[in-house]
C-alpha positions in Angstrom: -14.2 -15.4 44.0 -10.9 -14.1 45.2 -9.2 -16.2 42.5 -11.3 -14.6 39.8 -10.5 -11.1 41.1 -6.8 -11.9 41.2 -7.0 -13.3 37.6 -8.7 -10.2 36.3 -6.2 -8.0 38.1 -3.3 -9.8 36.5 -4.8 -9.5 33.0 -5.4 -5.8 33.5 -1.9 -5.2 34.7 -0.6 -7.2 31.7 -2.6 -5.1 29.2 -1.4 -1.9 30.7 2.2 -3.0 30.8 2.2 -3.9 27.1 0.6 -0.7 26.1 -2.4 -2.2 24.2 -4.8 0.3 25.9 -3.2 3.2 24.1 -3.6 1.6 20.6 -6.4 3.1 18.6 -8.8 0.9 16.6 -7.1 0.3 13.2 -7.8 -1.7 10.1 -5.3 -4.5 10.7 -4.0 -7.0 13.1 -1.7 -5.6 15.8 1.0 -7.9 17.2 3.7 -7.4 19.8 6.8 -7.4 17.5 9.6 -5.0 17.3 10.2 -3.5 13.9 12.6 -0.7 12.8 11.9 2.4 10.9 13.8 1.2 7.9 11.7 -2.0 7.9 8.5 -0.1 8.2 9.5 2.2 5.3 10.4 -0.8 3.1 7.0 -2.4 3.8 4.8 0.7 3.4 6.6 3.3 1.4 9.4 1.8 -0.8 7.1 0.5 -3.6 6.4 4.2 -4.5 9.3 6.2 -3.1 12.0 3.7 -3.8 14.2 1.7 -1.4 16.7 4.6 -1.4 14.1 7.4 -1.0 14.8 8.6 -4.5 11.1 8.4 -5.6 9.7 7.9 -9.0 9.0 11.3 -10.6 6.6 12.8 -11.3 4.0 10.7 -9.5 6.1 9.9 -6.4 8.6 12.5 -5.2 11.9 11.9 -3.6 12.0 11.8 0.2 15.6 12.6 0.5 16.2 15.7 2.7 12.5 15.7 3.4 13.3 17.6 6.7 14.1 20.6 4.6 10.6 20.8 3.1 8.3 19.5 5.8 8.3 19.1 9.5 7.4 16.0 11.4 3.9 17.2 12.2 3.2 17.9 8.5 4.4 14.4 7.5 2.3 12.8 10.2 -0.8 14.6 8.9 0.0 13.4 5.4 0.4 9.8 6.5 -3.0 9.9 8.1 -4.9 11.8 5.4 -3.1 10.7 2.2 -2.9 13.0 -0.9 -3.3 12.5 -4.6 -2.0 9.0 -5.4 -0.7 8.5 -1.9 -3.1 6.5 0.1 -3.8 7.0 3.8 -1.7 5.1 6.3 -4.1 5.6 9.1 -4.3 1.9 9.7 -0.8 2.0 11.1 -0.5 2.8 14.8 0.7 6.2 15.8 3.9 4.6 17.1 4.6 3.0 13.7 4.0 6.3 11.9 6.3 8.1 14.3 9.0 5.6 13.7 8.7 6.0 9.9 9.0 9.7 10.2 12.1 9.4 12.5 13.7 7.2 9.8 13.0 9.8 7.2 14.7 12.3 9.4 17.8 10.1 9.7 17.0 9.0 13.3 17.1 5.5 14.6 13.8 4.3 16.2 12.0 1.0 16.8 8.3 0.3 17.2 7.3 -2.3 19.7 4.1 -3.1 17.9 3.5 -4.0 14.3 0.3 -3.8 12.2 -0.3 -6.6 9.7 -2.5 -5.1 7.0 -5.3 -7.4 5.6 -4.6 -8.8 2.1 -7.4 -6.9 0.3 -6.4 -3.6 2.0 -2.8 -4.1 1.0 -3.9 -4.9 -2.5 -5.9 -1.7 -2.7 -3.0 0.4 -1.4 -0.6 -1.2 -3.9 -3.1 -0.7 -6.8 -3.4 3.0 -6.0 0.3 3.4 -5.7 1.4 1.4 -8.7 -1.5 0.9 -11.2 -4.1 3.6 -10.9 -2.2 6.3 -12.7 -2.6 4.2 -15.9 -5.4 1.8 -15.3 -9.1 2.0 -14.5 -11.0 -0.4 -12.2 -14.1 -0.4 -14.5 -15.5 1.2 -17.6 -17.4 3.7 -15.5 -14.3 5.2 -13.9 -12.7 8.3 -15.3 -9.7 7.4 -17.6 -6.3 8.2 -16.1 -5.1 11.7 -17.0 -3.0 12.0 -20.2 -3.4 8.4 -21.2 -4.0 9.3 -24.8 -0.9 11.4 -24.9 1.1 8.6 -23.3 -0.5 6.0 -25.5 -1.2 3.9 -22.4 -3.7 1.1 -22.1 -6.5 2.1 -19.7 -7.5 -1.6 -19.3 -10.4 -2.2 -16.9 -9.0 -4.4 -14.2 -12.1 -5.1 -12.0 -12.7 -8.9 -11.9 -9.3 -9.7 -13.3 -9.6 -13.4 -12.2 -12.3 -13.9 -14.9 -9.6 -13.1 -17.5 -6.2 -14.1 -16.1 -5.1 -16.7 -13.5 -2.7 -15.5 -10.8 0.3 -17.0 -12.5 -0.6 -15.2 -15.8 -1.1 -12.0 -13.9 2.3 -12.3 -12.2 3.9 -12.9 -15.6 2.4 -9.6 -16.9 3.6 -7.7 -13.8 7.1 -9.1 -14.2 7.4 -8.6 -18.0 5.7 -5.2 -18.4 4.1 -5.6 -21.8 3.6 -2.6 -24.1 4.4 0.6 -22.3 3.8 -0.9 -18.9 6.9 -0.9 -16.7 8.0 -4.1 -15.0 6.9 -4.6 -11.4 9.3 -7.4 -10.8 10.6 -5.7 -7.7 7.3 -6.4 -5.9 7.5 -9.6 -3.9 5.0 -12.5 -4.5 2.9 -11.5 -1.5 2.3 -8.0 -2.9 1.6 -9.3 -6.4 -0.9 -11.7 -5.0 -2.5 -9.0 -2.8 -3.1 -6.8 -5.9 -4.6 -9.8 -7.7 -6.9 -10.6 -4.7 -8.0 -7.0 -4.5 -8.9 -6.8 -8.3 -10.6 -10.2 -8.0 -12.7 -9.2 -5.0 -15.2 -7.3 -7.2 -18.3 -9.0 -8.6 -18.4 -8.3 -12.3 -21.8 -8.6 -13.9 -20.8 -7.7 -17.5 -17.9 -9.3 -19.2 -14.8 -7.1 -19.1 -14.6 -6.1 -22.8 -11.7 -3.8 -22.2 -9.4 -6.4 -20.8 -6.8 -6.3 -23.5 -4.7 -3.4 -24.9 -6.7 -0.9 -26.9 -6.0 0.3 -30.4 -3.9 3.3 -29.1 -1.4 1.1 -27.4 2.0 0.9 -29.1 2.1 -2.9 -28.9 -0.6 -3.1 -31.6 
């Protein structure tokens, strides 16, 4: 009996010392691993705002000198809630979000925990950030704004695995056919995550809009 009590006491002390008690429930796997602000930015923000914080206007603004436009509290709220094409980063721990903000303010900080986002969630985030401004998930979705003016393909991408294999999908992302830009800068894990997300939907009707439409310049 005393042995069991001692064991439980040791476990509780260990949990308290590592800080796990203070971690809120989040949609991801939390591991004890140090990660810097710049690394967290690269993983979570760079695909939209660029590795040098320059952004990709007009959809994704520059984050340079962000401290002149927003304070830390405002950025924290934005990371939690998301806005427009920017998804929510509420799955990150509060410590990780703080470290990202510190990096944006030119401060050096390290998080002692790291959230590993599930593949489908990562794919959803990347789709929203990189694809949703031009593409629909299904025919029932509203077409992206100004697609006709930009002569973009609003291809339905739900159930992409019924049309393209992963290797074919990667070739499309790398080459950027028609007016689509190349997404060669995304690593293989991110490309596969987008493919997995798009393939996770059960498609009853055949995706008839899976190729470029007649308004696309490549026709």
